Backbone bond lengths (Angstrom), bond angles and torsions (degrees), N, CA, C in turn:
res aa  C-N    CA-C-N  psi(-1)  N-CA   C-N-CA  omega(-1)  CA-C   N-CA-C  phi
1 X - - - 1.454 - - 1.523 110.28 -
2 X 1.299 116.25 122.98 1.454 120.71 179.40 1.530 111.59 -57.93
3 X 1.307 116.30 -35.18 1.463 120.13 -176.65 1.525 112.75 -70.54
4 X 1.303 117.94 -14.12 1.463 121.66 -179.40 1.514 112.28 -112.28
5 X 1.322 117.17 9.01 1.463 120.83 -176.71 1.518 110.50 -100.72
6 X 1.317 115.71 133.76 1.460 121.56 174.71 1.533 106.86 -137.28
7 X 1.320 117.88 117.50 1.463 119.99 -174.50 1.527 114.64 -73.50
8 X 1.337 118.55 -11.68 1.465 119.14 -174.13 1.525 114.32 -116.70
9 X 1.297 119.63 5.88 1.464 119.66 179.80 1.512 112.13 150.28
10 X 1.311 114.75 -151.38 1.458 121.67 -177.06 1.521 110.00 -106.57
11 X 1.312 116.11 132.91 1.461 121.65 175.67 1.518 108.50 -124.02
12 X 1.315 116.10 134.33 1.461 121.36 175.09 1.517 107.23 -131.05
13 X 1.318 116.01 132.88 1.460 121.31 178.13 1.519 108.48 -113.62
14 X 1.308 115.91 125.96 1.465 120.68 176.45 1.515 108.54 -109.12
15 X 1.309 116.14 132.33 1.457 121.62 177.97 1.529 107.74 -119.43
16 X 1.316 117.44 113.70 1.466 120.50 -176.92 1.520 112.08 -61.68
17 X 1.323 116.36 137.70 1.465 121.42 179.22 1.517 111.99 -58.12
18 X 1.324 116.26 -35.28 1.465 120.02 -179.05 1.530 110.99 -58.11
19 X 1.316 117.23 -33.20 1.458 120.68 178.80 1.526 110.60 -61.65
20 X 1.320 116.83 -46.64 1.463 120.69 179.98 1.530 110.88 -64.87
21 X 1.326 116.32 -38.73 1.460 119.61 178.69 1.522 110.93 -65.57
22 X 1.332 117.29 -42.85 1.468 121.03 179.48 1.523 111.34 -63.03
23 X 1.311 116.76 -35.48 1.461 121.15 -179.90 1.529 112.35 -85.06
24 X 1.329 116.51 -4.40 1.463 122.98 -179.48 1.530 111.78 59.51
25 X 1.330 115.58 40.99 1.463 120.73 178.10 1.527 109.54 -117.64
26 X 1.314 115.43 61.81 1.457 122.07 177.91 1.526 108.70 -99.28
27 X 1.334 118.56 166.21 1.463 120.45 -179.22 1.534 113.74 -58.90
28 X 1.319 117.20 -20.35 1.466 120.29 -177.35 1.524 113.52 -85.75
29 X 1.321 118.46 -9.75 1.462 120.48 -175.67 1.525 111.25 -105.40
30 X 1.323 115.61 154.20 1.465 120.68 176.32 1.529 110.21 -61.14
31 X 1.348 116.13 -40.66 1.466 120.00 178.71 1.523 110.77 -61.76
32 X 1.319 117.07 -39.23 1.458 121.25 178.68 1.519 112.56 -65.64
33 X 1.330 116.40 -43.29 1.464 119.85 178.34 1.534 110.66 -65.94
34 X 1.327 116.00 -39.46 1.467 119.82 178.47 1.536 110.52 -64.39
35 X 1.326 116.70 -44.20 1.469 120.60 179.51 1.523 110.41 -59.64
36 X 1.324 116.30 -43.65 1.467 119.74 179.27 1.531 110.94 -62.14
37 X 1.336 116.77 -43.45 1.468 120.31 179.43 1.529 111.26 -61.63
38 X 1.321 116.96 -43.45 1.470 121.19 179.58 1.526 110.20 -63.64
39 X 1.321 116.59 -48.05 1.470 121.02 -178.21 1.522 110.62 -62.27
40 X 1.331 117.05 -46.54 1.464 118.99 -178.14 1.520 111.95 -69.02
41 X 1.332 117.30 -31.44 1.461 120.04 175.17 1.520 111.18 -64.92
42 X 1.319 116.48 -43.10 1.469 120.52 178.16 1.526 110.88 -66.61
43 X 1.327 116.06 -38.05 1.461 121.24 179.06 1.530 110.41 -63.34
44 X 1.318 116.25 -43.71 1.460 120.36 179.35 1.533 111.13 -63.72
45 X 1.317 116.54 -41.01 1.465 120.48 178.28 1.526 110.92 -65.27
46 X 1.326 117.43 -42.46 1.467 121.96 -177.77 1.533 111.93 -69.88
47 X 1.335 116.04 -42.31 1.461 119.76 -177.34 1.525 113.15 -83.00
48 X 1.327 117.21 -24.65 1.451 120.23 -177.43 1.520 113.29 80.86
49 X 1.321 117.29 5.90 1.465 122.95 175.73 1.533 107.69 -140.14
50 X 1.318 116.19 162.61 1.465 118.84 179.70 1.530 110.01 -65.97
51 X 1.334 117.10 153.69 1.465 119.73 179.21 1.536 110.96 -57.08
52 X 1.315 115.77 148.07 1.466 122.43 -178.48 1.527 110.44 -58.56
53 X 1.322 116.42 142.69 1.465 122.04 -177.25 1.524 113.25 -62.91
54 X 1.339 118.56 -23.20 1.464 120.83 -178.79 1.528 113.30 -83.03
55 X 1.331 117.74 -6.80 1.461 118.84 176.54 1.526 108.55 -70.71
56 X 1.315 115.53 135.17 1.455 119.42 -178.13 1.501 111.52 -144.52
57 X 1.324 115.80 -166.02 1.455 122.26 177.64 1.511 109.30 -103.19
58 X 1.317 117.22 137.54 1.459 120.29 178.59 1.513 109.68 -65.95
59 X 1.314 114.74 145.26 1.456 120.16 175.62 1.516 115.18 80.94
60 X 1.323 118.41 -2.24 1.456 121.11 179.76 1.528 108.35 -83.47
61 X 1.310 115.91 129.04 1.463 121.40 -178.98 1.529 109.99 -54.72
62 X 1.315 116.66 129.31 1.453 121.59 178.69 1.519 114.37 89.90
63 X 1.327 117.47 -12.17 1.456 120.48 176.92 1.527 108.82 -72.91
64 X 1.292 116.53 128.12 1.464 120.59 179.05 1.514 108.14 -96.68
65 X 1.307 115.75 86.60 1.455 120.51 -172.48 1.518 113.12 -60.30
66 X 1.340 118.44 -35.93 1.455 120.14 -177.54 1.528 111.34 -60.98
67 X 1.330 117.09 -32.37 1.468 119.26 -176.03 1.524 111.86 -67.75
68 X 1.330 117.35 -18.54 1.454 120.10 179.99 1.528 111.85 -69.42
69 X 1.330 117.50 -16.06 1.458 121.39 177.01 1.522 112.06 -92.03
70 X 1.329 116.83 -4.00 1.458 120.68 -176.17 1.525 110.04 -133.54
71 X 1.315 117.91 49.56 1.457 121.18 -176.94 1.522 110.41 -68.32
72 X 1.303 115.64 129.67 1.459 121.62 -179.44 1.521 109.06 -117.02
73 X 1.328 116.91 138.36 1.462 120.18 175.74 1.526 110.47 -72.42
74 X 1.330 116.70 -23.59 1.459 121.69 179.28 1.520 108.73 -107.67
75 X 1.345 118.29 105.90 1.470 120.86 -177.94 1.528 114.03 -56.78
76 X 1.337 117.77 -26.34 1.467 121.04 179.43 1.529 111.77 -69.83
77 X 1.334 117.88 -20.35 1.460 120.89 179.87 1.522 112.48 -97.39
78 X 1.322 117.27 -4.66 1.473 120.95 -179.68 1.532 109.09 -75.43
79 X 1.333 117.76 135.76 1.466 119.62 178.76 1.533 111.28 -67.69
80 X 1.339 116.19 149.92 1.466 121.91 179.50 1.523 112.22 -81.80
81 X 1.319 115.58 -24.00 1.464 120.09 179.86 1.513 109.16 -142.12
82 X 1.314 115.28 162.86 1.459 120.15 -176.89 1.533 110.12 -59.83
83 X 1.335 118.01 125.65 1.462 120.82 -177.96 1.530 113.49 -80.67
84 X 1.310 117.93 -3.44 1.455 121.10 -178.47 1.523 109.18 -95.15
85 X 1.306 116.26 126.30 1.457 122.23 177.72 1.527 107.67 -108.66
86 X 1.327 115.61 103.94 1.458 120.37 -176.20 1.536 108.63 -81.00
87 X 1.337 115.03 127.29 1.456 120.78 179.92 1.520 108.84 -145.58
88 X 1.302 116.53 156.38 1.460 120.04 177.81 1.529 110.71 -93.74
89 X 1.327 117.38 -2.51 1.456 121.85 178.09 1.512 110.46 -86.24
90 X 1.317 115.81 134.71 1.464 120.67 177.34 1.525 108.21 -84.30
91 X 1.332 117.07 137.35 1.480 119.54 -176.52 1.491 113.46 -61.06
């Protein structure tokens, strides 16, 4: 997927939930559904394939948001749970 390719390393983009709430583009609003349709349409055009099945809406019950950062073309290689263990202890 072109949208997930970076030739020089790893890139991660975080978008704060408060931003979506301030813009009123949540899954429950017409603006939110429209934004998702536009974004996924552009993604499909750019990648040349339909958006990955694990892409979802933030805040939706059952959506595994962490998996959206680790999309795998082979479902058998996708992790079952988030591989990041957040701790305040330094190794």
